[in-house]
A tleap script that builds the chain and sets N, CA, C and O, in Angstrom:
source leaprc.protein.ff14SB
mol = sequence {
  NMET LYS PHE GLN ILE ARG ASN ALA LYS ASN
  GLY LEU VAL LEU ARG ILE GLU SER GLU ASP
  PRO GLU ALA GLU THR GLU GLU ILE VAL TYR
  GLN GLU SER GLU SER GLY GLU ILE GLU ALA
  PHE ALA GLU PHE LEU GLN VAL LEU LEU ASP
  ASN TYR GLY PRO SER THR SER ARG TYR SER
  PRO LYS ARG ILE HIE ILE VAL VAL GLU PRO
  GLY ASP LYS TYR GLU PRO PRO PRO GLY GLN
  GLN CLYS
}
set mol.1.N position { 0.675 -1.066 0.179 }
set mol.1.CA position { -0.056 0.003 0.341 }
set mol.1.C position { 0.738 1.173 0.277 }
set mol.1.O position { 1.679 1.446 1.022 }
set mol.2.N position { 0.207 1.986 -0.858 }
set mol.2.CA position { 1.233 3.560 -0.688 }
set mol.2.C position { 0.367 4.666 -0.353 }
set mol.2.O position { -0.745 4.704 -0.881 }
set mol.3.N position { 0.711 5.544 0.429 }
set mol.3.CA position { -0.091 6.382 1.054 }
set mol.3.C position { 0.497 7.669 0.674 }
set mol.3.O position { 1.727 7.708 0.713 }
set mol.4.N position { -0.251 8.952 0.241 }
set mol.4.CA position { 0.265 10.308 0.239 }
set mol.4.C position { -0.702 11.099 0.714 }
set mol.4.O position { -1.924 10.986 0.807 }
set mol.5.N position { 0.325 12.183 1.084 }
set mol.5.CA position { -0.911 12.900 1.996 }
set mol.5.C position { 0.010 14.476 1.340 }
set mol.5.O position { 1.238 14.565 1.318 }
set mol.6.N position { -0.965 15.583 0.858 }
set mol.6.CA position { -1.128 16.761 0.669 }
set mol.6.C position { -1.932 17.409 1.328 }
set mol.6.O position { -3.032 17.005 1.708 }
set mol.7.N position { -1.175 19.085 1.632 }
set mol.7.CA position { -2.094 19.894 2.444 }
set mol.7.C position { -3.088 20.483 1.100 }
set mol.7.O position { -2.823 20.572 -0.099 }
set mol.8.N position { -4.003 20.740 1.673 }
set mol.8.CA position { -5.588 21.566 1.198 }
set mol.8.C position { -5.654 23.046 1.600 }
set mol.8.O position { -4.894 23.731 2.284 }
set mol.9.N position { -6.383 23.225 1.195 }
set mol.9.CA position { -6.818 24.748 1.940 }
set mol.9.C position { -6.803 24.626 3.203 }
set mol.9.O position { -5.994 25.322 3.817 }
set mol.10.N position { -7.525 23.880 3.813 }
set mol.10.CA position { -8.052 23.904 5.201 }
set mol.10.C position { -8.188 22.634 5.797 }
set mol.10.O position { -9.204 22.227 6.360 }
set mol.11.N position { -6.901 21.893 5.622 }
set mol.11.CA position { -7.256 20.225 5.758 }
set mol.11.C position { -5.730 19.403 5.202 }
set mol.11.O position { -4.562 19.767 5.345 }
set mol.12.N position { -6.355 18.056 4.464 }
set mol.12.CA position { -5.604 17.308 4.173 }
set mol.12.C position { -6.288 16.505 3.295 }
set mol.12.O position { -7.487 16.228 3.315 }
set mol.13.N position { -5.176 16.040 2.281 }
set mol.13.CA position { -5.976 14.757 1.289 }
set mol.13.C position { -5.035 13.545 0.950 }
set mol.13.O position { -4.079 13.461 0.180 }
set mol.14.N position { -5.749 12.459 1.952 }
set mol.14.CA position { -4.668 11.104 1.823 }
set mol.14.C position { -5.168 10.351 0.972 }
set mol.14.O position { -6.388 10.242 0.848 }
set mol.15.N position { -4.265 9.672 0.206 }
set mol.15.CA position { -4.089 9.626 -0.891 }
set mol.15.C position { -3.801 8.105 -1.006 }
set mol.15.O position { -2.626 7.998 -1.359 }
set mol.16.N position { -4.365 6.899 -0.859 }
set mol.16.CA position { -4.065 5.504 -0.790 }
set mol.16.C position { -4.208 4.796 -1.958 }
set mol.16.O position { -5.182 4.828 -2.711 }
set mol.17.N position { -2.939 3.989 -2.114 }
set mol.17.CA position { -2.823 3.460 -3.467 }
set mol.17.C position { -2.655 2.067 -3.212 }
set mol.17.O position { -1.722 1.659 -2.520 }
set mol.18.N position { -3.462 1.348 -3.706 }
set mol.18.CA position { -3.205 -0.342 -3.545 }
set mol.18.C position { -1.904 -0.822 -4.375 }
set mol.18.O position { -1.339 -0.169 -5.253 }
set mol.19.N position { -1.596 -1.949 -3.962 }
set mol.19.CA position { -0.658 -2.785 -4.612 }
set mol.19.C position { -1.494 -3.755 -5.624 }
set mol.19.O position { -0.950 -4.511 -6.429 }
set mol.20.N position { -2.785 -3.624 -5.470 }
set mol.20.CA position { -3.436 -4.708 -6.191 }
set mol.20.C position { -3.595 -3.698 -7.368 }
set mol.20.O position { -3.723 -2.536 -6.982 }
set mol.21.N position { -3.612 -3.850 -8.495 }
set mol.21.CA position { -3.778 -3.103 -9.930 }
set mol.21.C position { -5.248 -2.880 -10.210 }
set mol.21.O position { -5.736 -1.860 -10.699 }
set mol.22.N position { -5.978 -4.133 -9.778 }
set mol.22.CA position { -7.408 -4.058 -9.828 }
set mol.22.C position { -8.240 -3.477 -8.998 }
set mol.22.O position { -9.440 -3.376 -9.255 }
set mol.23.N position { -7.507 -2.874 -7.526 }
set mol.23.CA position { -8.309 -2.136 -6.813 }
set mol.23.C position { -8.257 -0.515 -6.771 }
set mol.23.O position { -7.148 0.018 -6.756 }
set mol.24.N position { -8.969 -0.032 -6.759 }
set mol.24.CA position { -9.313 1.209 -6.849 }
set mol.24.C position { -8.684 2.477 -5.914 }
set mol.24.O position { -8.810 2.595 -4.695 }
set mol.25.N position { -8.124 3.193 -6.638 }
set mol.25.CA position { -7.417 4.253 -5.643 }
set mol.25.C position { -7.829 5.051 -4.498 }
set mol.25.O position { -8.839 5.553 -4.992 }
set mol.26.N position { -7.775 5.453 -3.495 }
set mol.26.CA position { -8.741 5.962 -2.586 }
set mol.26.C position { -8.490 7.353 -2.110 }
set mol.26.O position { -7.322 7.653 -1.861 }
set mol.27.N position { -9.375 8.192 -1.959 }
set mol.27.CA position { -8.776 9.981 -1.604 }
set mol.27.C position { -9.346 9.915 -0.429 }
set mol.27.O position { -10.421 9.334 -0.574 }
set mol.28.N position { -9.128 10.294 0.954 }
set mol.28.CA position { -9.914 10.926 1.848 }
set mol.28.C position { -9.580 12.452 2.047 }
set mol.28.O position { -8.448 12.919 1.917 }
set mol.29.N position { -10.664 13.141 2.366 }
set mol.29.CA position { -10.128 14.590 2.602 }
set mol.29.C position { -10.450 14.802 3.910 }
set mol.29.O position { -11.546 14.414 4.312 }
set mol.30.N position { -9.623 15.398 4.709 }
set mol.30.CA position { -9.514 15.523 6.247 }
set mol.30.C position { -9.816 17.019 6.794 }
set mol.30.O position { -8.927 17.693 7.314 }
set mol.31.N position { -10.641 17.304 6.695 }
set mol.31.CA position { -10.661 18.753 7.164 }
set mol.31.C position { -10.462 19.061 8.368 }
set mol.31.O position { -10.861 18.286 9.237 }
set mol.32.N position { -9.608 20.612 8.823 }
set mol.32.CA position { -9.474 20.845 10.448 }
set mol.32.C position { -10.395 21.361 10.512 }
set mol.32.O position { -11.038 22.033 9.705 }
set mol.33.N position { -10.611 20.937 12.019 }
set mol.33.CA position { -12.193 21.429 13.040 }
set mol.33.C position { -11.305 22.905 13.345 }
set mol.33.O position { -10.248 23.398 12.951 }
set mol.34.N position { -12.548 23.327 14.407 }
set mol.34.CA position { -11.964 24.296 15.031 }
set mol.34.C position { -11.011 24.333 16.269 }
set mol.34.O position { -10.366 25.259 16.760 }
set mol.35.N position { -11.102 23.408 16.508 }
set mol.35.CA position { -9.854 22.917 17.600 }
set mol.35.C position { -8.911 23.245 17.581 }
set mol.35.O position { -8.347 23.388 18.666 }
set mol.36.N position { -8.258 23.528 16.452 }
set mol.36.CA position { -6.591 24.040 15.906 }
set mol.36.C position { -5.774 23.062 14.765 }
set mol.36.O position { -6.104 22.185 13.967 }
set mol.37.N position { -5.111 23.419 14.978 }
set mol.37.CA position { -4.290 22.626 13.431 }
set mol.37.C position { -3.319 21.264 14.172 }
set mol.37.O position { -3.131 20.171 13.638 }
set mol.38.N position { -2.862 21.655 15.361 }
set mol.38.CA position { -2.270 20.587 16.330 }
set mol.38.C position { -2.552 19.429 16.434 }
set mol.38.O position { -1.943 18.381 16.216 }
set mol.39.N position { -4.306 19.880 17.068 }
set mol.39.CA position { -5.384 18.861 17.246 }
set mol.39.C position { -5.916 18.160 16.255 }
set mol.39.O position { -5.994 16.938 16.126 }
set mol.40.N position { -6.331 19.147 15.458 }
set mol.40.CA position { -6.630 18.671 14.046 }
set mol.40.C position { -5.942 17.523 12.998 }
set mol.40.O position { -6.633 16.898 12.194 }
set mol.41.N position { -4.173 17.307 13.159 }
set mol.41.CA position { -3.212 16.499 12.841 }
set mol.41.C position { -3.632 14.904 13.148 }
set mol.41.O position { -3.993 13.898 12.536 }
set mol.42.N position { -3.186 15.598 15.230 }
set mol.42.CA position { -3.565 14.529 15.612 }
set mol.42.C position { -4.945 13.710 15.309 }
set mol.42.O position { -4.838 12.502 15.096 }
set mol.43.N position { -6.249 14.324 15.283 }
set mol.43.CA position { -7.075 13.346 14.648 }
set mol.43.C position { -7.145 12.581 13.497 }
set mol.43.O position { -7.697 11.496 13.312 }
set mol.44.N position { -6.230 13.605 12.416 }
set mol.44.CA position { -6.181 12.730 11.430 }
set mol.44.C position { -5.218 11.597 11.571 }
set mol.44.O position { -5.535 10.574 10.962 }
set mol.45.N position { -4.133 11.577 12.236 }
set mol.45.CA position { -3.167 10.473 12.584 }
set mol.45.C position { -4.050 9.331 13.016 }
set mol.45.O position { -3.863 8.150 12.726 }
set mol.46.N position { -5.090 9.845 13.784 }
set mol.46.CA position { -5.958 8.595 14.467 }
set mol.46.C position { -6.476 7.616 13.750 }
set mol.46.O position { -6.281 6.402 13.811 }
set mol.47.N position { -7.339 8.426 12.876 }
set mol.47.CA position { -7.875 8.095 11.680 }
set mol.47.C position { -7.273 7.216 10.782 }
set mol.47.O position { -7.702 6.119 10.424 }
set mol.48.N position { -6.332 7.733 10.473 }
set mol.48.CA position { -5.065 6.585 9.761 }
set mol.48.C position { -4.684 5.297 10.289 }
set mol.48.O position { -4.677 4.191 9.748 }
set mol.49.N position { -4.326 5.708 11.606 }
set mol.49.CA position { -3.998 4.439 12.543 }
set mol.49.C position { -5.230 3.782 12.917 }
set mol.49.O position { -5.095 2.679 13.446 }
set mol.50.N position { -6.469 4.249 12.747 }
set mol.50.CA position { -7.423 3.113 12.987 }
set mol.50.C position { -8.014 2.327 11.779 }
set mol.50.O position { -8.426 1.168 11.807 }
set mol.51.N position { -7.989 2.929 11.020 }
set mol.51.CA position { -8.524 2.680 9.274 }
set mol.51.C position { -7.202 1.612 8.715 }
set mol.51.O position { -7.566 0.570 8.169 }
set mol.52.N position { -5.945 1.826 8.827 }
set mol.52.CA position { -5.124 1.427 8.196 }
set mol.52.C position { -3.574 0.846 8.829 }
set mol.52.O position { -2.603 0.245 8.369 }
set mol.53.N position { -3.941 1.349 10.005 }
set mol.53.CA position { -2.575 0.915 10.443 }
set mol.53.C position { -2.870 -0.453 11.369 }
set mol.53.O position { -3.968 -1.007 11.424 }
set mol.54.N position { -1.829 -0.824 11.988 }
set mol.54.CA position { -1.738 -2.305 12.814 }
set mol.54.C position { -2.355 -2.786 13.786 }
set mol.54.O position { -2.238 -2.222 14.874 }
set mol.55.N position { -3.166 -3.943 13.662 }
set mol.55.CA position { -4.391 -4.034 14.666 }
set mol.55.C position { -3.631 -4.345 15.867 }
set mol.55.O position { -2.631 -5.059 15.792 }
set mol.56.N position { -4.023 -3.873 16.934 }
set mol.56.CA position { -3.216 -4.199 18.149 }
set mol.56.C position { -4.508 -3.915 19.408 }
set mol.56.O position { -5.692 -3.900 19.071 }
set mol.57.N position { -4.154 -3.742 20.597 }
set mol.57.CA position { -4.894 -4.228 21.641 }
set mol.57.C position { -4.122 -4.167 23.226 }
set mol.57.O position { -2.988 -4.602 23.427 }
set mol.58.N position { -4.907 -3.598 24.169 }
set mol.58.CA position { -4.244 -3.203 25.041 }
set mol.58.C position { -3.087 -4.342 25.827 }
set mol.58.O position { -2.289 -4.095 26.731 }
set mol.59.N position { -3.356 -5.699 25.076 }
set mol.59.CA position { -2.485 -6.700 25.804 }
set mol.59.C position { -1.485 -6.736 24.126 }
set mol.59.O position { -1.498 -7.785 23.481 }
set mol.60.N position { -1.011 -6.001 23.809 }
set mol.60.CA position { -0.276 -6.060 22.728 }
set mol.60.C position { 0.970 -5.566 23.413 }
set mol.60.O position { 0.934 -4.648 24.233 }
set mol.61.N position { 2.599 -6.492 22.894 }
set mol.61.CA position { 3.517 -5.967 23.334 }
set mol.61.C position { 3.657 -4.292 23.164 }
set mol.61.O position { 3.721 -3.396 24.006 }
set mol.62.N position { 3.668 -4.285 22.256 }
set mol.62.CA position { 3.657 -2.650 21.407 }
set mol.62.C position { 2.703 -2.621 20.796 }
set mol.62.O position { 2.166 -3.527 20.159 }
set mol.63.N position { 2.320 -1.271 20.978 }
set mol.63.CA position { 1.045 -0.602 20.378 }
set mol.63.C position { 1.065 0.953 20.368 }
set mol.63.O position { 1.419 1.430 21.446 }
set mol.64.N position { 0.784 1.792 19.455 }
set mol.64.CA position { 0.865 3.171 18.986 }
set mol.64.C position { 0.075 3.827 19.865 }
set mol.64.O position { -0.778 3.149 20.437 }
set mol.65.N position { 0.160 5.140 20.148 }
set mol.65.CA position { -0.431 6.022 21.214 }
set mol.65.C position { -0.491 7.423 20.783 }
set mol.65.O position { 0.550 8.028 21.038 }
set mol.66.N position { -1.601 8.272 20.077 }
set mol.66.CA position { -1.054 9.435 19.659 }
set mol.66.C position { -1.849 10.486 20.675 }
set mol.66.O position { -2.957 10.284 21.174 }
set mol.67.N position { -1.070 11.574 20.845 }
set mol.67.CA position { -1.333 12.667 22.332 }
set mol.67.C position { -0.995 13.717 21.897 }
set mol.67.O position { 0.025 13.748 21.209 }
set mol.68.N position { -1.680 14.837 22.133 }
set mol.68.CA position { -1.366 15.894 22.255 }
set mol.68.C position { -0.889 16.227 23.516 }
set mol.68.O position { -1.413 15.643 24.465 }
set mol.69.N position { -0.031 17.017 23.733 }
set mol.69.CA position { 0.506 17.522 24.862 }
set mol.69.C position { 1.420 18.499 25.200 }
set mol.69.O position { 2.573 18.153 24.943 }
set mol.70.N position { 1.309 19.645 25.705 }
set mol.70.CA position { 2.002 21.002 25.917 }
set mol.70.C position { 3.837 20.765 25.649 }
set mol.70.O position { 4.472 19.723 25.815 }
set mol.71.N position { 4.195 21.711 25.330 }
set mol.71.CA position { 5.496 21.656 25.122 }
set mol.71.C position { 6.359 21.584 26.215 }
set mol.71.O position { 5.930 22.279 27.136 }
set mol.72.N position { 7.278 21.087 26.446 }
set mol.72.CA position { 8.396 20.863 27.511 }
set mol.72.C position { 8.398 22.276 28.362 }
set mol.72.O position { 8.240 22.407 29.576 }
set mol.73.N position { 8.657 23.437 27.229 }
set mol.73.CA position { 9.144 24.525 27.954 }
set mol.73.C position { 7.939 25.453 27.991 }
set mol.73.O position { 7.849 26.433 28.730 }
set mol.74.N position { 7.024 25.045 27.118 }
set mol.74.CA position { 5.316 25.944 27.469 }
set mol.74.C position { 4.945 26.501 28.548 }
set mol.74.O position { 4.695 25.686 29.436 }
set mol.75.N position { 4.786 27.773 28.875 }
set mol.75.CA position { 4.545 28.480 29.890 }
set mol.75.C position { 2.995 28.893 29.734 }
set mol.75.O position { 3.040 29.934 29.078 }
set mol.76.N position { 1.852 28.640 29.968 }
set mol.76.CA position { 0.791 29.511 29.744 }
set mol.76.C position { 0.806 30.746 30.542 }
set mol.76.O position { 1.445 30.890 31.584 }
set mol.77.N position { -0.197 31.928 29.789 }
set mol.77.CA position { -0.263 33.282 30.468 }
set mol.77.C position { -1.005 32.954 31.545 }
set mol.77.O position { -1.726 31.988 31.795 }
set mol.78.N position { -0.701 33.934 32.143 }
set mol.78.CA position { -1.304 34.056 33.752 }
set mol.78.C position { -2.822 33.738 33.711 }
set mol.78.O position { -3.392 33.962 32.643 }
set mol.79.N position { -3.409 33.336 34.550 }
set mol.79.CA position { -5.238 32.836 34.478 }
set mol.79.C position { -5.453 31.927 33.522 }
set mol.79.O position { -6.601 31.742 33.119 }
set mol.80.N position { -4.288 31.156 32.966 }
set mol.80.CA position { -4.991 29.842 32.004 }
set mol.80.C position { -4.273 29.040 32.297 }
set mol.80.O position { -3.113 29.152 32.693 }
set mol.81.N position { -5.095 27.840 32.076 }
set mol.81.CA position { -4.498 26.803 32.987 }
set mol.81.C position { -3.761 25.818 31.750 }
set mol.81.O position { -4.112 26.065 30.596 }
set mol.82.N position { -2.831 24.800 31.956 }
set mol.82.CA position { -2.200 23.768 30.888 }
set mol.82.C position { -2.978 22.807 30.493 }
set mol.82.O position { -2.570 21.978 29.679 }
savepdb mol mol.pdb
quit
């Protein structure tokens, strides 16, 4: 399988080409939500993982976990929580 990700005006387009010449090429448009660029990209990665990533469970020796967290040097403005 071949994955190609390209930017769009307000999101991303994922193109998926199968190694099977009989299979159709699939394109998925992922539009950024109002939650922000970082959160939107994390959501995109989660969709990619859920649909095309390896099957794992909480009992697997290894699994992929996508998380958004603040930068280690980030300090929020006064009155705002981390």
